[in-house]
N, C-alpha and C positions, 0 to 999 in steps of 0.2 A: 834292163829294162823289161825283158821278155819274164825275167825271176818273178819279177815286182809285180806282173799283171797276172802271175796266178795264187796271189795271194791276197789279203783282205786289208781295207782299208781301217786303222786302230779309231777313228772319229764315227763311220758310219756302219763301217761292216760290210761295206761293198765291195767289189773286185776292184779290180788295177788300177791298184794306188799307183801312183807317179813320183811321188816325194820320200824319201826316208830321212829317218836324223843324222846329221852327220857326224855325233857322237860315236864312236864304233862301238860301243859294249850297250846299245840301244837298239830296239828291233822295231820300233813304231815306225810306221806306213802312212800316207796320208795320200787322198785325192790334193789336188789344188786349192777347191773351196774349204774342202775341210780344213784343211791346215790353217785355213784363214780365220775359221769359226774355233779352231782349236787351241788357238793364241799361240800356234809358232810363230818362229821368224826366219827370216833371211838374212848372212852376214856375208862380207864381201870380203874374203882374204886374201892375200898376193892375187889378185884381179880375178879368183876364183868364187863363185857364188854358193854357198851353203847355206842348207838347211838347218835348224835345230827344233825341236820339238820345246813346246811350254818347259819340261823337266828340266833340259839342259840348253835354254839359250842365255843362260847364266855363266855357259863356258864363252859365249861368243863374245858378251857382256864383258867380262872379264879380261880379252883379247883386249878389246877395246880399251878401257880405261889403260890398260900398260901400254898401248900403242901413242895414246893421247898424252901420256905424263899426268896422269889426275892425281897420283899419289902424292908430288910436291903441293897441291892445295889441300890434299887431307893433311897433312903435317902441321900447317898450322892456322888453318881455319875447319869449321864446323859444316861450309856448305855440302849442302847433301846432293848426291849424282843424279840425274832423272832424264829417263828419258821418252816421257811422256808428261803434258804439262797435268798440272793440278786442279781440277775443276770444283773441287768441295765447295768452294767461299764464294761460288755461282748458284742461286738457287735451283733446284730441280726443274721449275717451271718456267723458266729463260734458258736454261741448258735445252730444253723440249722443244722452246719456240726456235732455237737456233738450230738444231738439227733439220727440222721441217722445213727451216728456210733455206740453208745454204746452198743447195744447189741452183736454187733460182735466183741467187743475189750475187753467189762470189764465185771468184774464177777456181776452176777446178785442179787440181793438179794429182797425178796418181804415181805417187814414188817407187822404186824398186823394195822397196821395204812393207810389209803389212802393217804392224803399228808403232814400231821401235826400230829409230836407223841404230843398227849394232856393229855397222862398220865406220872406222874413220874416216876421215878426210881432210879434218885439220885438229892440229895439237895445239898444247900451251907452250911456252916459252918464256922465263922471267924476263924482265925487263929492267932496268938500271935509268938514272939519272941523266945519262945522252941519250935516250929515246924520245923519237917524238913526241908518244905520248904521255909521257911520264906525269903523274897528277901530284901538286905541290899539300893539297886536300890529303888525300893517304898519305901523302909522307908522314905528314904532321902526326896520324894516326897509327905510324909503325906500321904498315900493313904492305905485303909484299907485293909487287904489282905485276902483268903479265901480256900478253899479246896471243892472238892467234896465229897462227904459221899453218899453210897447207902443206899436206902430205902426199898430195898429186896436184898434175896440173892440170886446172880448168879450163875448161873450154867459153866462150862466149854462153851466157846465159844458161850455165849448166845450174843446177840445184845442189849449192855446197853442203847446207845439213838446214837442221831445224832448230827454233830458238825454240827453251823450255823454259818452264818456270810455273811461277803459281800464277792462275788466273785472278785478278782482282776487279771491283768496282770503280776502282781510283787506284789514281798513283800515290805512293808513298813518297814524301816530301824526304825522306830520309834514306833513300835508295838511287842509285845512279844506275841501275839493271833494268831501267823499266822503257815497254817499248809498248804502245798502243795499237789494237786492233785497227782496221778501218771498219767502219759499219754504216752501210747506206740509212738515209733517215727513216726507210720504212721500218727498218731493225731498231733503230733507236726509240722510235715513238712506241713501239710495245714492248723494250724492256724494263726492268726494275730502274734503271739509271743507264741514261745511253751513254755508257764508255765503256769500256774494256780494258784491260791490260795484263801482261804478263812480267810478272818480277821476277827476276833469277838471283834476287840478294841472299836468300839461304838456301833454295833449291832450282837447279838449273844443269845446263850441261855446258860443255865448250865454249860453246856459241855465245855465251856470257862474257869470254872476253876477247870477242871481237870489239876493238878499240872504233871510236865515233870520230869522223871529221867534224870539226869544230871552227867557229871563227877566229882562235887563234893558234890553230893546224899551220905548220909551216908549209909554204905553198908548193913547195916539192912534193908532198904525199897527196897524192890524188886516191879519193874514192874507188875504190873495185869490186864493191858490191852494193847490194840494198835490200832490203827485207821485205817481204810482200802477205796483205792477208790472203788465204788460202783456202777452200774448201779439199780436207782431204781427208776421204775414206769416212765420211758423214760426219766430223768434225773441222773445227776451227783452228788453222795452227799459221804460227808464224815463218815462213818458209825463207831461208839467204839465198841469195843468188847473185852469181859473179857473172861482172856484164863487162871484163874486157881490159880495164884500165889496170895501170901496174903503177909504183913508185921506185 
């Protein structure tokens, strides 16, 4: 740490940087705020937090994809992995309005990551016809089916992950991977269409494989997580929270 104080920040060129990129061949150093502005990111590998600059955070992402077993998805599907939501389908004026009203109308959550969660908390496991969540509709389409499994022990009210996908004004009838943002009336009345949702049919992360409790779910299966709309660093996000039950 003392050696870092004699050097300068790669973003603002000021003295006493406190973060160094964890890639062994990288020499970039940052102040904490400068690391955020420079689009660096944290990772948590083997319970050790590591920082990666924008040029090398792909290393952490690659390790995460291996940890959650995403390769099995790419072997049969064109689903694109994403670490952040795609807002390109929402007008700039609506996105601007949301940014200006987030802190006033939405619950805030400050995650341990800056922009992208690059460390794994849940993985992906293939399921078969004897699993409670097996879907006959997907079976008829000859599609493989999966579930999300915990890669760590969660505490009550602990954040599991973010639900990531494409943000739309309306839900697609063809998609089973849509979740709807909670919007207060004052926000709905100012949007082009008073409805926003995230669809992870074609683009998403491991959270898309969290199975949903329905009316036909066996009684022995109990819900153990819920999704909530949060304001996270001036952006609207869906956060998955563990609340303690199990099956």
